[in-house]
Backbone of each chain as ProteinMPNN parsed JSONL, in Angstrom:
{"seq_chain_A": "XXXXXXXXXXXXXXXXXXXXXXXXXXXXXXXXXXXXXXXXXXXXXXXXXXXXXXXXXXXXXXXXXXXXXXXXXXXXXXXXXXXXXXXXXXXXXXXXXXXXXXXXXXXXXXXXXXXXXXXXXXXXXXXXXXXXXXXXXXXXXXXXXXXXXXXXXX", "coords_chain_A": {"N_chain_A": [[49.276, 54.524, 151.158], [45.964, 55.499, 151.449], [43.564, 54.604, 153.831], [39.958, 54.286, 154.241], [37.985, 56.174, 156.621], [36.152, 54.623, 158.024], [37.138, 52.027, 157.706], [39.659, 52.214, 158.957], [38.835, 52.759, 161.505], [37.416, 50.366, 162.238], [39.481, 48.581, 162.097], [41.034, 49.571, 164.202], [39.228, 49.035, 166.253], [39.305, 46.27, 166.24], [42.006, 45.94, 166.881], [41.985, 46.917, 169.572], [40.464, 44.906, 170.703], [42.14, 42.708, 170.327], [44.458, 43.386, 171.777], [43.274, 43.474, 174.316], [42.597, 40.794, 174.497], [45.202, 39.663, 174.642], [46.024, 40.382, 177.216], [43.986, 39.192, 178.738], [44.225, 36.423, 178.217], [46.819, 36.144, 179.132], [46.795, 36.686, 181.942], [45.117, 34.677, 182.654], [46.704, 32.487, 182.033], [48.807, 32.783, 183.918], [47.482, 32.633, 186.386], [46.479, 30.059, 186.185], [48.904, 28.671, 186.197], [49.875, 29.395, 188.731], [48.14, 27.841, 190.182], [48.992, 25.382, 189.559], [48.039, 24.188, 187.188], [49.595, 23.21, 184.809], [49.563, 22.479, 182.1], [47.333, 23.824, 181.014], [48.174, 26.396, 181.597], [50.335, 26.706, 179.818], [49.044, 26.397, 177.342], [47.301, 28.661, 177.398], [49.213, 30.656, 177.49], [50.412, 30.418, 174.968], [48.165, 31.149, 173.424], [47.865, 33.809, 174.188], [50.228, 34.885, 173.088], [49.635, 34.396, 170.38], [47.416, 36.149, 169.997], [48.773, 38.472, 170.283], [50.282, 38.486, 168.06], [48.305, 38.72, 166.112], [47.504, 41.313, 166.794], [49.836, 42.62, 166.071], [49.807, 42.313, 163.281], [47.526, 43.796, 162.607], [48.291, 46.329, 163.498], [50.352, 46.874, 161.676], [48.808, 46.925, 159.343], [47.125, 49.133, 159.788], [49.004, 51.196, 159.901], [49.987, 51.086, 157.289], [47.744, 51.92, 155.927], [47.795, 54.505, 156.549], [46.767, 55.286, 159.026], [46.251, 55.827, 162.581], [47.402, 53.717, 164.983], [45.556, 52.635, 167.827], [46.895, 52.287, 170.811], [46.249, 52.538, 173.424], [43.669, 52.065, 174.419], [41.565, 49.669, 176.021], [39.267, 46.921, 176.002], [36.977, 45.453, 178.387], [38.871, 43.478, 180.549], [38.449, 40.249, 181.122], [38.547, 38.5, 184.088], [38.364, 35.517, 185.581], [37.503, 33.776, 188.646], [37.813, 31.131, 189.033], [39.103, 28.174, 187.349], [37.148, 27.226, 185.585], [35.34, 29.357, 185.404], [37.033, 31.241, 184.185], [37.576, 29.997, 181.8], [35.098, 30.062, 180.557], [34.716, 32.853, 180.357], [36.797, 33.399, 178.583], [35.841, 32.022, 176.348], [33.474, 33.448, 175.747], [34.673, 35.869, 174.995], [36.02, 35.069, 172.676], [33.848, 34.422, 171.0], [32.716, 36.964, 170.767], [34.744, 38.124, 169.349], [34.524, 36.747, 166.899], [32.08, 37.648, 165.99], [32.703, 40.376, 165.758], [34.737, 40.339, 163.724], [33.228, 39.419, 161.587], [31.517, 41.51, 161.219], [33.385, 43.432, 160.555], [34.251, 42.471, 158.071], [31.905, 42.978, 156.584], [31.83, 45.776, 156.698], [34.168, 46.417, 155.271], [33.391, 45.523, 152.711], [31.327, 47.321, 152.177], [32.849, 49.625, 152.109], [34.357, 49.234, 149.91], [36.951, 47.945, 150.085], [38.693, 45.525, 149.362], [41.224, 44.444, 150.047], [41.651, 44.869, 152.837], [39.424, 43.538, 153.657], [40.0, 40.841, 152.974], [42.157, 40.495, 154.611], [40.957, 40.658, 157.143], [39.309, 38.422, 156.905], [41.074, 36.333, 157.029], [42.02, 36.431, 159.779], [39.535, 36.04, 160.98], [39.081, 33.312, 160.435], [40.932, 32.106, 162.104], [39.904, 32.89, 164.605], [37.36, 31.665, 164.546], [38.199, 29.056, 164.728], [39.278, 29.034, 167.321], [36.889, 29.405, 168.802], [35.522, 27.034, 168.071], [37.192, 25.074, 169.208], [36.974, 25.753, 171.953], [34.22, 25.31, 172.322], [34.072, 22.612, 171.959], [35.549, 21.711, 174.18], [33.87, 22.699, 176.285], [31.621, 21.185, 175.795], [32.612, 18.633, 176.308], [33.192, 18.964, 179.005], [30.603, 19.082, 180.147], [29.941, 16.47, 179.58], [31.832, 14.7, 180.858], [32.209, 15.779, 183.335], [33.245, 18.05, 186.012], [35.57, 17.514, 187.668], [37.004, 15.447, 186.392], [37.429, 16.724, 183.894], [38.951, 18.966, 184.638], [41.256, 17.675, 185.385], [42.558, 17.039, 183.001], [44.041, 19.271, 182.493], [46.033, 19.6, 184.26]], "CA_chain_A": [[47.92, 54.239, 150.656], [45.095, 55.952, 152.519], [42.353, 53.821, 154.095], [38.813, 55.127, 154.604], [37.861, 56.331, 158.103], [35.417, 53.473, 158.588], [38.006, 50.877, 157.707], [40.682, 52.372, 160.0], [38.112, 52.612, 162.781], [37.11, 48.97, 162.565], [40.797, 48.037, 162.355], [41.376, 49.944, 165.553], [38.369, 48.286, 167.207], [39.869, 44.917, 166.259], [43.283, 46.052, 167.611], [41.643, 47.021, 170.962], [40.007, 43.615, 171.147], [43.294, 41.814, 170.359], [45.257, 43.757, 172.971], [42.497, 42.973, 175.46], [42.77, 39.351, 174.523], [46.563, 39.358, 175.12], [45.993, 40.509, 178.666], [43.049, 38.198, 179.335], [44.862, 35.076, 178.178], [48.065, 36.114, 179.932], [46.486, 36.535, 183.364], [44.55, 33.345, 182.826], [47.809, 31.609, 182.094], [49.582, 32.906, 185.158], [46.646, 32.145, 187.452], [46.501, 28.585, 186.07], [50.252, 28.245, 186.621], [49.904, 29.535, 190.186], [47.322, 26.733, 190.749], [49.631, 24.179, 189.089], [47.502, 23.627, 185.988], [50.671, 23.587, 183.924], [49.253, 22.32, 180.633], [46.483, 24.948, 180.64], [48.99, 27.605, 181.616], [51.128, 26.741, 178.605], [48.08, 26.715, 176.224], [46.843, 30.067, 177.459], [50.398, 31.478, 177.181], [50.503, 30.431, 173.498], [47.048, 31.945, 172.934], [48.214, 35.247, 174.399], [51.215, 35.308, 172.055], [48.932, 34.35, 169.176], [46.637, 37.367, 169.913], [49.705, 39.559, 170.1], [50.641, 38.469, 166.606], [47.136, 39.339, 165.42], [47.628, 42.757, 167.042], [50.933, 43.097, 165.278], [49.385, 42.389, 161.879], [46.595, 44.89, 162.523], [49.065, 47.604, 163.598], [51.03, 47.155, 160.403], [47.814, 47.301, 158.333], [46.668, 50.515, 160.047], [50.04, 52.147, 159.507], [50.009, 51.087, 155.843], [46.563, 52.742, 155.487], [48.003, 55.858, 157.019], [45.976, 55.605, 160.196], [46.974, 55.866, 163.905], [46.953, 52.602, 165.808], [45.233, 53.023, 169.206], [47.611, 51.396, 171.76], [45.934, 52.908, 174.817], [42.364, 51.651, 174.826], [41.332, 48.266, 176.175], [37.932, 46.534, 176.471], [37.056, 44.84, 179.749], [39.69, 42.223, 180.636], [37.728, 39.353, 182.023], [39.348, 37.619, 184.983], [37.522, 34.648, 186.396], [38.051, 33.393, 189.93], [38.11, 29.696, 188.987], [39.486, 27.73, 186.066], [36.024, 27.118, 184.694], [34.809, 30.661, 185.137], [37.937, 31.845, 183.232], [37.43, 29.34, 180.463], [33.859, 30.57, 180.007], [34.993, 34.221, 179.971], [37.599, 33.41, 177.325], [34.957, 31.546, 175.292], [32.666, 34.648, 175.456], [35.559, 36.823, 174.304], [36.26, 34.624, 171.316], [32.571, 34.612, 170.31], [32.588, 38.399, 170.444], [35.729, 38.342, 168.289], [33.999, 36.242, 165.632], [31.005, 38.643, 165.604], [33.414, 41.606, 165.363], [35.383, 40.205, 162.442], [32.232, 39.309, 160.561], [31.045, 42.895, 160.985], [34.488, 44.044, 159.895], [34.241, 42.088, 156.66], [30.811, 43.661, 155.939], [32.254, 47.215, 156.555], [35.118, 46.446, 154.145], [32.604, 45.382, 151.5], [30.635, 48.58, 151.98], [33.873, 50.605, 151.842], [35.125, 48.849, 148.719], [38.324, 47.709, 150.373], [38.876, 44.104, 149.394], [42.45, 44.081, 150.678], [41.489, 44.798, 154.267], [38.433, 42.501, 153.809], [40.604, 39.569, 152.934], [42.971, 40.458, 155.785], [40.055, 40.278, 158.268], [38.796, 37.047, 156.725], [42.098, 35.437, 157.537], [41.995, 36.402, 161.232], [38.277, 35.473, 161.295], [39.238, 31.884, 160.427], [41.688, 31.745, 163.395], [39.036, 33.032, 165.752], [36.378, 30.614, 164.468], [38.884, 27.846, 165.187], [39.317, 29.154, 168.787], [35.548, 29.206, 169.274], [35.269, 25.635, 167.885], [37.997, 24.345, 170.269], [36.35, 26.064, 173.243], [32.908, 24.648, 172.343], [34.426, 21.187, 172.132], [35.934, 21.59, 175.567], [32.746, 22.877, 177.129], [30.746, 20.02, 175.66], [33.278, 17.531, 177.012], [33.024, 19.296, 180.405], [29.305, 18.596, 180.554], [29.873, 15.004, 179.463], [32.629, 13.958, 181.786], [32.14, 16.428, 184.691], [34.248, 19.069, 186.32], [36.853, 17.056, 188.225], [37.718, 14.805, 185.295], [37.8, 17.671, 182.873], [40.043, 19.736, 185.158], [42.428, 16.768, 185.483], [43.208, 17.135, 181.748], [44.805, 20.502, 182.405], [47.1, 19.634, 185.305]], "C_chain_A": [[46.897, 54.584, 151.747], [43.861, 55.099, 152.636], [41.22, 54.8, 154.426], [38.721, 55.155, 156.138], [37.182, 55.099, 158.723], [36.268, 52.24, 158.686], [39.067, 50.993, 158.819], [40.036, 52.246, 161.371], [37.875, 51.164, 163.177], [38.421, 48.181, 162.791], [41.252, 48.312, 163.774], [40.489, 49.19, 166.625], [38.906, 46.836, 167.347], [41.208, 44.908, 167.044], [43.006, 46.11, 169.153], [41.258, 45.649, 171.499], [41.199, 42.622, 171.242], [44.202, 42.156, 171.556], [44.61, 43.329, 174.332], [42.724, 41.487, 175.667], [44.141, 38.911, 175.036], [46.606, 39.363, 176.63], [45.169, 39.408, 179.315], [43.636, 36.807, 179.372], [46.102, 35.01, 179.065], [47.78, 35.911, 181.423], [45.873, 35.16, 183.62], [45.664, 32.265, 182.928], [48.549, 31.58, 183.413], [48.791, 32.439, 186.402], [46.615, 30.601, 187.404], [47.817, 28.012, 186.555], [50.353, 28.33, 188.106], [49.168, 28.405, 190.841], [47.819, 25.395, 190.235], [48.904, 23.486, 187.953], [48.489, 23.943, 184.814], [50.354, 23.485, 182.447], [48.37, 23.481, 180.221], [47.264, 26.254, 180.647], [49.836, 27.791, 180.338], [50.24, 27.042, 177.37], [47.657, 28.095, 176.241], [48.025, 30.987, 177.068], [50.522, 31.591, 175.64], [49.37, 31.261, 172.882], [47.365, 33.388, 173.069], [49.24, 35.747, 173.333], [50.54, 35.316, 170.669], [48.071, 35.655, 168.937], [47.559, 38.551, 169.723], [50.186, 39.597, 168.656], [49.536, 38.987, 165.72], [47.253, 40.859, 165.541], [48.73, 43.348, 166.188], [50.49, 43.282, 163.778], [48.456, 43.605, 161.611], [47.301, 46.252, 162.626], [49.756, 47.927, 162.271], [50.004, 47.516, 159.295], [47.33, 48.732, 158.524], [47.725, 51.52, 159.56], [50.134, 52.189, 157.977], [48.916, 51.965, 155.241], [46.609, 54.136, 156.001], [47.133, 56.271, 158.189], [46.863, 55.568, 161.42], [46.495, 54.692, 164.701], [46.699, 53.043, 167.272], [45.838, 51.976, 170.113], [47.145, 51.579, 173.161], [44.605, 52.258, 175.334], [42.273, 50.105, 174.955], [39.832, 48.041, 176.414], [38.093, 45.91, 177.805], [37.846, 43.556, 179.644], [38.982, 41.385, 181.627], [38.653, 38.45, 182.797], [38.409, 36.814, 185.849], [38.191, 34.264, 187.676], [38.309, 31.885, 190.034], [38.495, 29.347, 187.548], [38.302, 27.77, 185.075], [35.414, 28.399, 184.404], [35.706, 31.399, 184.086], [37.737, 31.285, 181.887], [36.167, 29.876, 179.811], [33.994, 32.053, 179.528], [35.786, 34.331, 178.662], [36.774, 32.972, 176.131], [34.008, 32.747, 174.803], [33.445, 35.64, 174.654], [35.778, 36.393, 172.889], [35.021, 34.696, 170.443], [32.358, 36.054, 169.882], [33.55, 38.745, 169.317], [35.203, 37.918, 166.932], [32.938, 37.224, 165.096], [31.651, 39.918, 165.091], [34.026, 41.482, 164.004], [34.419, 39.998, 161.326], [31.717, 40.666, 160.258], [32.092, 43.663, 160.233], [34.492, 43.775, 158.391], [33.106, 42.837, 155.95], [31.171, 45.146, 155.746], [33.214, 47.317, 155.392], [34.412, 46.31, 152.803], [31.928, 46.736, 151.133], [31.61, 49.716, 151.524], [34.684, 50.294, 150.59], [36.587, 48.666, 148.982], [38.567, 46.154, 150.493], [40.183, 43.616, 150.053], [42.254, 43.87, 152.201], [40.383, 43.726, 154.518], [39.083, 41.148, 153.922], [41.562, 39.342, 154.178], [42.066, 40.049, 157.027], [39.571, 38.878, 158.127], [39.791, 36.028, 157.272], [42.081, 35.314, 159.021], [40.644, 35.769, 161.699], [38.346, 33.918, 161.409], [39.93, 31.392, 161.704], [40.719, 31.799, 164.542], [37.884, 32.011, 165.75], [36.94, 29.288, 165.023], [38.953, 27.812, 166.736], [37.927, 28.806, 169.33], [35.178, 27.67, 169.23], [35.967, 24.785, 168.925], [37.302, 24.519, 171.61], [35.003, 25.366, 173.397], [33.103, 23.147, 172.598], [34.712, 20.88, 173.573], [34.735, 21.73, 176.526], [31.78, 21.728, 177.073], [31.349, 18.836, 176.436], [33.128, 17.705, 178.536], [31.672, 18.8, 180.931], [29.214, 17.071, 180.525], [30.594, 14.198, 180.532], [32.675, 14.525, 183.174], [33.41, 17.173, 185.017], [35.595, 18.409, 186.7], [37.664, 16.347, 187.115], [38.248, 15.713, 184.186], [39.035, 18.494, 183.337], [41.415, 18.954, 185.176], [43.216, 16.847, 184.162], [44.241, 18.296, 181.708], [45.906, 20.628, 183.46], [48.439, 19.387, 184.737]], "O_chain_A": [[46.952, 54.029, 152.844], [43.168, 54.884, 151.642], [41.447, 55.943, 154.822], [39.277, 54.31, 156.84], [37.577, 54.609, 159.781], [36.147, 51.476, 159.643], [39.346, 50.025, 159.527], [40.629, 51.686, 162.292], [38.109, 50.783, 164.323], [38.455, 47.234, 163.577], [41.778, 47.437, 164.461], [40.951, 48.794, 167.695], [38.943, 46.278, 168.444], [41.488, 43.963, 167.781], [43.693, 45.449, 169.932], [41.662, 45.264, 172.597], [41.238, 41.793, 172.152], [44.654, 41.254, 172.26], [45.268, 42.914, 175.287], [42.989, 40.992, 176.762], [44.253, 37.925, 175.764], [47.161, 38.455, 177.25], [45.582, 38.783, 180.292], [43.571, 36.102, 180.38], [46.403, 33.979, 179.667], [48.418, 35.092, 182.086], [46.086, 34.559, 184.673], [45.608, 31.327, 183.723], [48.874, 30.522, 183.951], [49.374, 31.912, 187.349], [46.712, 29.933, 188.433], [47.845, 26.991, 187.242], [50.88, 27.405, 188.723], [49.516, 28.02, 191.957], [47.162, 24.374, 190.437], [49.118, 22.292, 187.749], [48.236, 24.808, 183.975], [50.813, 24.294, 181.641], [48.615, 24.084, 179.177], [47.043, 27.119, 179.799], [50.014, 28.911, 179.858], [50.615, 27.815, 176.489], [47.632, 28.724, 175.183], [47.823, 31.99, 176.383], [50.706, 32.676, 175.09], [49.597, 31.996, 171.921], [47.15, 34.147, 172.124], [49.126, 36.842, 172.782], [50.858, 36.183, 169.855], [48.02, 36.173, 167.822], [47.186, 39.532, 169.078], [50.463, 40.669, 168.117], [49.793, 39.62, 164.696], [47.125, 41.593, 164.561], [48.586, 44.443, 165.644], [50.789, 44.295, 163.146], [48.561, 44.308, 160.606], [46.945, 47.2, 161.926], [49.754, 49.066, 161.805], [50.307, 48.322, 158.415], [47.145, 49.464, 157.552], [47.417, 52.524, 158.919], [50.347, 53.268, 157.423], [49.102, 52.64, 154.229], [45.632, 54.881, 155.923], [46.795, 57.444, 158.341], [48.064, 55.313, 161.328], [45.323, 54.633, 165.073], [47.524, 53.733, 167.87], [45.324, 50.859, 170.176], [47.591, 50.847, 174.045], [44.466, 51.955, 176.519], [42.811, 49.357, 174.139], [39.182, 48.914, 176.988], [39.204, 45.829, 178.329], [37.576, 42.683, 178.819], [38.897, 41.716, 182.81], [39.453, 37.718, 182.215], [37.743, 37.348, 186.736], [39.407, 34.424, 187.776], [38.933, 31.416, 190.985], [38.244, 30.129, 186.631], [38.407, 28.247, 183.945], [34.974, 28.611, 183.274], [35.187, 32.092, 183.211], [37.727, 32.024, 180.902], [36.168, 30.124, 178.605], [33.477, 32.441, 178.481], [35.529, 35.167, 177.796], [36.965, 33.476, 175.024], [33.818, 32.963, 173.606], [32.911, 36.21, 173.702], [35.736, 37.217, 171.975], [35.127, 35.003, 169.255], [31.882, 36.328, 168.78], [33.232, 39.549, 168.441], [35.394, 38.615, 165.935], [32.919, 37.567, 163.914], [31.198, 40.484, 164.096], [33.883, 42.386, 163.181], [34.728, 40.358, 160.19], [31.489, 40.966, 159.086], [31.761, 44.466, 159.361], [34.695, 44.667, 157.567], [33.3, 43.295, 154.824], [30.835, 45.715, 154.707], [33.085, 48.237, 154.583], [34.827, 46.95, 151.836], [31.956, 47.199, 149.993], [31.277, 50.59, 150.723], [35.609, 51.034, 150.255], [37.415, 49.158, 148.215], [38.63, 45.6, 151.59], [40.235, 42.495, 150.559], [42.639, 42.842, 152.759], [40.44, 43.061, 155.553], [38.781, 40.381, 154.835], [41.735, 38.233, 154.684], [42.442, 39.185, 157.819], [39.425, 38.181, 159.13], [39.424, 35.022, 157.878], [42.121, 34.193, 159.528], [40.619, 35.047, 162.696], [37.773, 33.311, 162.315], [39.538, 30.384, 162.291], [40.682, 30.89, 165.371], [37.471, 31.541, 166.81], [36.243, 28.523, 165.689], [38.735, 26.781, 167.372], [37.815, 27.983, 170.238], [34.624, 27.114, 170.178], [35.366, 23.857, 169.467], [37.068, 23.543, 172.323], [34.677, 24.882, 174.481], [32.368, 22.527, 173.366], [34.192, 19.915, 174.133], [34.611, 20.954, 177.474], [31.195, 21.32, 178.076], [30.631, 18.128, 177.143], [32.96, 16.728, 179.264], [31.589, 18.189, 181.997], [28.511, 16.46, 181.329], [30.095, 13.194, 181.042], [33.123, 13.856, 184.105], [34.467, 16.978, 184.418], [36.63, 18.723, 186.111], [38.85, 16.618, 186.931], [39.329, 15.51, 183.632], [39.994, 18.696, 182.593], [42.5, 19.511, 185.01], [44.441, 16.733, 184.193], [45.201, 18.247, 180.94], [46.61, 21.636, 183.53], [49.429, 19.381, 185.468]]}, "seq_chain_B": "XXXXXXXXXXXXXXXXXXXXXXXXXXXXXXXXXXXXXXXXXXXXXXXXXXXXXXXXXXXXXXXXXXXXXXX", "coords_chain_B": {"N_chain_B": [[33.866, 36.931, 189.525], [36.472, 39.231, 188.67], [35.927, 42.653, 188.906], [36.829, 45.31, 189.291], [40.011, 46.013, 188.493], [41.869, 47.87, 189.423], [41.226, 48.472, 192.065], [40.916, 46.01, 193.144], [38.308, 44.739, 193.303], [35.729, 42.436, 193.565], [32.975, 40.818, 191.777], [30.955, 39.928, 193.463], [31.16, 41.739, 195.561], [30.45, 44.149, 194.467], [27.806, 43.551, 193.795], [26.792, 43.267, 196.377], [27.015, 45.849, 197.273], [25.099, 47.065, 195.719], [22.84, 45.663, 196.546], [22.845, 46.642, 199.122], [21.905, 49.137, 198.709], [23.07, 50.855, 196.835], [22.546, 52.951, 194.007], [23.518, 54.02, 191.702], [26.562, 54.55, 189.636], [28.18, 56.2, 191.109], [27.317, 55.754, 193.771], [28.042, 53.068, 193.999], [30.881, 53.358, 193.745], [31.447, 54.828, 196.097], [30.669, 53.047, 197.97], [32.371, 50.777, 197.627], [34.678, 51.399, 196.255], [35.071, 50.49, 193.68], [35.628, 51.362, 190.328], [36.974, 53.753, 190.707], [39.562, 54.028, 189.972], [41.229, 53.592, 187.064], [38.89, 53.673, 185.714], [38.053, 51.851, 183.852], [36.334, 49.76, 184.416], [33.829, 50.797, 184.749], [31.754, 50.575, 182.719], [31.069, 47.863, 183.115], [30.125, 47.973, 185.767], [27.849, 49.586, 185.375], [26.409, 47.807, 183.809], [25.884, 45.793, 185.732], [24.35, 47.192, 187.501], [22.106, 47.76, 185.906], [21.233, 45.118, 185.44], [20.406, 44.331, 187.999], [18.848, 46.416, 189.385], [17.501, 47.532, 187.185], [16.854, 49.575, 184.304], [15.136, 51.797, 184.223], [14.722, 52.403, 186.901], [17.264, 53.075, 187.625], [17.797, 55.36, 186.042], [15.911, 57.116, 187.013], [16.863, 57.753, 189.504], [19.185, 59.173, 189.029], [18.923, 61.984, 188.696], [20.13, 65.2, 189.464], [22.763, 64.831, 189.04], [25.786, 65.213, 187.214], [27.528, 63.383, 184.84], [30.786, 63.081, 183.856], [32.725, 61.897, 181.292], [35.928, 61.064, 181.661], [37.71, 59.599, 180.323]], "CA_chain_B": [[34.68, 37.523, 188.439], [37.098, 40.47, 189.066], [35.32, 43.719, 188.231], [37.764, 46.473, 189.302], [41.382, 45.592, 188.678], [42.682, 48.859, 190.145], [40.967, 48.417, 193.508], [40.734, 44.544, 193.416], [36.947, 44.513, 193.792], [35.089, 41.379, 192.852], [31.564, 41.057, 191.355], [30.06, 39.796, 194.62], [31.222, 42.941, 196.422], [29.646, 45.174, 193.792], [26.417, 43.128, 193.982], [26.436, 43.539, 197.734], [26.865, 47.317, 197.35], [23.771, 47.343, 195.086], [21.856, 45.111, 197.518], [22.816, 47.514, 200.349], [21.266, 50.413, 198.427], [23.688, 51.681, 195.764], [21.635, 53.138, 192.898], [24.246, 54.391, 190.454], [27.971, 54.279, 189.669], [28.691, 56.971, 192.235], [27.084, 55.023, 195.007], [28.918, 51.881, 194.054], [32.239, 53.811, 193.983], [31.581, 55.227, 197.47], [30.544, 51.862, 198.856], [33.42, 49.751, 197.607], [35.838, 51.823, 195.523], [35.052, 50.038, 192.278], [35.449, 52.414, 189.339], [37.659, 55.005, 191.097], [40.931, 54.005, 189.47], [41.311, 53.999, 185.677], [37.516, 53.849, 185.171], [37.764, 50.847, 182.79], [35.262, 48.814, 184.814], [32.556, 51.453, 184.893], [30.632, 49.905, 181.929], [30.636, 46.607, 183.775], [29.334, 48.326, 186.928], [26.611, 49.986, 184.789], [25.645, 46.619, 183.398], [25.466, 45.106, 186.892], [23.257, 47.992, 188.035], [20.929, 47.492, 185.018], [20.729, 43.748, 185.649], [19.803, 44.12, 189.285], [17.719, 47.349, 189.667], [16.776, 47.904, 186.038], [17.24, 50.809, 183.658], [14.241, 52.937, 184.607], [14.953, 52.776, 188.309], [18.559, 53.763, 187.695], [17.775, 56.744, 185.434], [15.059, 57.975, 187.898], [17.656, 58.238, 190.689], [20.339, 60.038, 188.631], [18.583, 63.368, 189.089], [20.867, 66.361, 189.099], [24.217, 64.553, 188.867], [26.333, 65.256, 185.829], [28.605, 62.442, 184.646], [31.791, 63.483, 182.886], [33.625, 60.795, 180.897], [37.235, 61.662, 181.499], [38.626, 58.599, 179.662]], "C_chain_B": [[35.244, 38.873, 189.026], [36.419, 41.574, 188.243], [36.305, 44.888, 188.074], [39.14, 46.025, 189.546], [42.181, 46.579, 189.58], [42.49, 48.744, 191.693], [40.666, 46.983, 193.979], [39.364, 44.277, 194.056], [36.264, 43.456, 192.875], [33.58, 41.61, 192.648], [30.664, 40.927, 192.561], [30.017, 40.99, 195.536], [30.365, 44.061, 195.806], [28.173, 44.825, 193.94], [25.897, 43.449, 195.36], [26.175, 45.053, 197.882], [25.492, 47.716, 196.798], [22.666, 46.855, 196.002], [21.73, 45.978, 198.733], [22.267, 48.872, 200.014], [21.925, 51.302, 197.337], [22.797, 51.729, 194.567], [22.272, 53.585, 191.621], [25.732, 54.148, 190.704], [28.679, 55.004, 190.803], [28.533, 56.234, 193.515], [27.942, 53.805, 195.105], [30.346, 52.268, 194.375], [32.431, 54.121, 195.429], [31.508, 53.984, 198.367], [31.764, 50.973, 198.815], [34.631, 50.148, 196.832], [35.954, 51.431, 194.068], [34.827, 51.206, 191.307], [36.207, 53.72, 189.579], [39.124, 55.015, 190.664], [40.96, 54.504, 188.044], [39.94, 54.194, 185.039], [37.166, 52.788, 184.175], [36.618, 49.918, 183.128], [33.923, 49.45, 184.942], [31.473, 50.877, 183.973], [30.175, 48.648, 182.503], [29.757, 46.914, 184.966], [27.902, 48.844, 186.415], [25.743, 48.797, 184.449], [25.099, 45.871, 184.664], [24.285, 45.866, 187.516], [21.968, 47.698, 187.227], [20.365, 46.125, 185.286], [19.999, 43.588, 186.962], [18.646, 45.108, 189.516], [17.03, 47.858, 188.435], [17.102, 49.302, 185.554], [16.47, 51.992, 184.123], [14.566, 53.373, 186.007], [16.273, 53.59, 188.449], [18.517, 55.207, 187.182], [16.959, 57.674, 186.344], [15.867, 58.521, 189.014], [18.737, 59.247, 190.317], [20.119, 61.525, 188.906], [19.457, 64.427, 188.589], [22.376, 66.064, 188.838], [24.607, 64.608, 187.389], [27.543, 64.356, 185.784], [29.548, 62.928, 183.55], [32.69, 62.328, 182.564], [34.994, 61.369, 180.701], [38.219, 60.694, 180.828], [38.942, 59.026, 178.253]], "O_chain_B": [[34.553, 39.551, 189.786], [36.334, 41.461, 187.02], [36.585, 45.38, 186.98], [39.475, 45.674, 190.678], [43.032, 46.176, 190.372], [43.426, 48.893, 192.478], [40.207, 46.786, 195.104], [39.246, 43.703, 195.139], [36.231, 43.567, 191.649], [32.991, 42.491, 193.274], [29.715, 41.696, 192.708], [29.015, 41.252, 196.203], [29.668, 44.8, 196.502], [27.359, 45.715, 194.188], [24.744, 43.847, 195.53], [25.222, 45.464, 198.543], [24.819, 48.591, 197.343], [21.671, 47.548, 196.211], [20.657, 46.067, 199.329], [22.153, 49.714, 200.905], [21.398, 52.354, 196.976], [22.317, 50.689, 194.118], [21.648, 53.54, 190.561], [26.145, 53.646, 191.749], [29.642, 54.501, 191.381], [29.487, 56.089, 194.28], [28.514, 53.52, 196.157], [30.989, 51.602, 195.187], [33.456, 53.743, 195.997], [32.196, 53.891, 199.384], [32.174, 50.453, 199.852], [35.563, 49.35, 196.722], [36.79, 51.941, 193.322], [33.877, 51.966, 191.494], [36.114, 54.663, 188.793], [39.847, 55.959, 190.984], [40.745, 55.692, 187.801], [39.822, 54.794, 183.97], [36.045, 52.805, 183.667], [35.994, 49.347, 182.234], [32.943, 48.758, 185.216], [30.343, 50.706, 184.43], [28.987, 48.337, 182.414], [28.757, 46.232, 185.189], [26.888, 48.517, 187.031], [24.546, 48.756, 184.738], [23.971, 45.377, 184.642], [23.336, 45.251, 188.0], [20.907, 47.43, 187.79], [19.147, 45.964, 185.357], [19.063, 42.793, 187.05], [17.54, 44.661, 189.823], [16.036, 48.571, 188.572], [17.581, 50.129, 186.33], [17.027, 53.057, 184.39], [14.677, 54.567, 186.285], [16.397, 54.559, 189.199], [19.091, 56.126, 187.767], [17.257, 58.864, 186.447], [15.618, 59.64, 189.461], [19.16, 60.061, 191.138], [21.045, 62.231, 189.305], [19.561, 64.591, 187.373], [23.137, 66.956, 188.464], [23.904, 64.146, 186.489], [28.477, 64.518, 186.569], [29.113, 63.158, 182.421], [33.364, 61.809, 183.454], [35.244, 62.074, 179.724], [39.421, 60.956, 180.781], [39.678, 58.334, 177.549]]}, "name": "protein", "num_of_chains": 2, "seq": "XXXXXXXXXXXXXXXXXXXXXXXXXXXXXXXXXXXXXXXXXXXXXXXXXXXXXXXXXXXXXXXXXXXXXXXXXXXXXXXXXXXXXXXXXXXXXXXXXXXXXXXXXXXXXXXXXXXXXXXXXXXXXXXXXXXXXXXXXXXXXXXXXXXXXXXXXXXXXXXXXXXXXXXXXXXXXXXXXXXXXXXXXXXXXXXXXXXXXXXXXXXXXXXXXXXXXXXXXXXXXXXXX"}
């Protein structure tokens, strides 16, 4: 089943973002582990795997639509130098993902591809959940302060 | 924040290069090596240049240089 160019392009943009997220969460996990924030390291590890599963689903969708998945390109992989800087970079990445998937839904509407639209809507819900969780954490950080907040992740 | 993964160059080093007189991506590359590996960080370097010296100043300096995107 052939997908339109615009739909395959936005699928590939989403794939690039997911592969970037795999790397960003993975290095965040390993740096957290290196600093003995074991709980955070485990959470980030699972996020990385989750993004890889998103990438997997996108790859399968692109192949179904007879497109070529781009496995080479990455966006900027944000690596913070502290736990909090990393957390903020990851939050920015998730917000960009929500914006991207909303745009993807619009493109699918314009291209009359409800199948891919509903596919994107599913992933969008996951990413909104990530943003919601991160916003909760950042709010708590301002309420209880850095040292207490970091203690949660040890 | 890490800017150039290939050459392990952090944001403060890039900002220092700009503060020391780097006016475009070439200058930054010569000063600290950032952007001379895979090239993936060049958009970030461009953003840092724009944020510090502004778009018009940057474009005015580019002059005769031709930038080829080899990625």
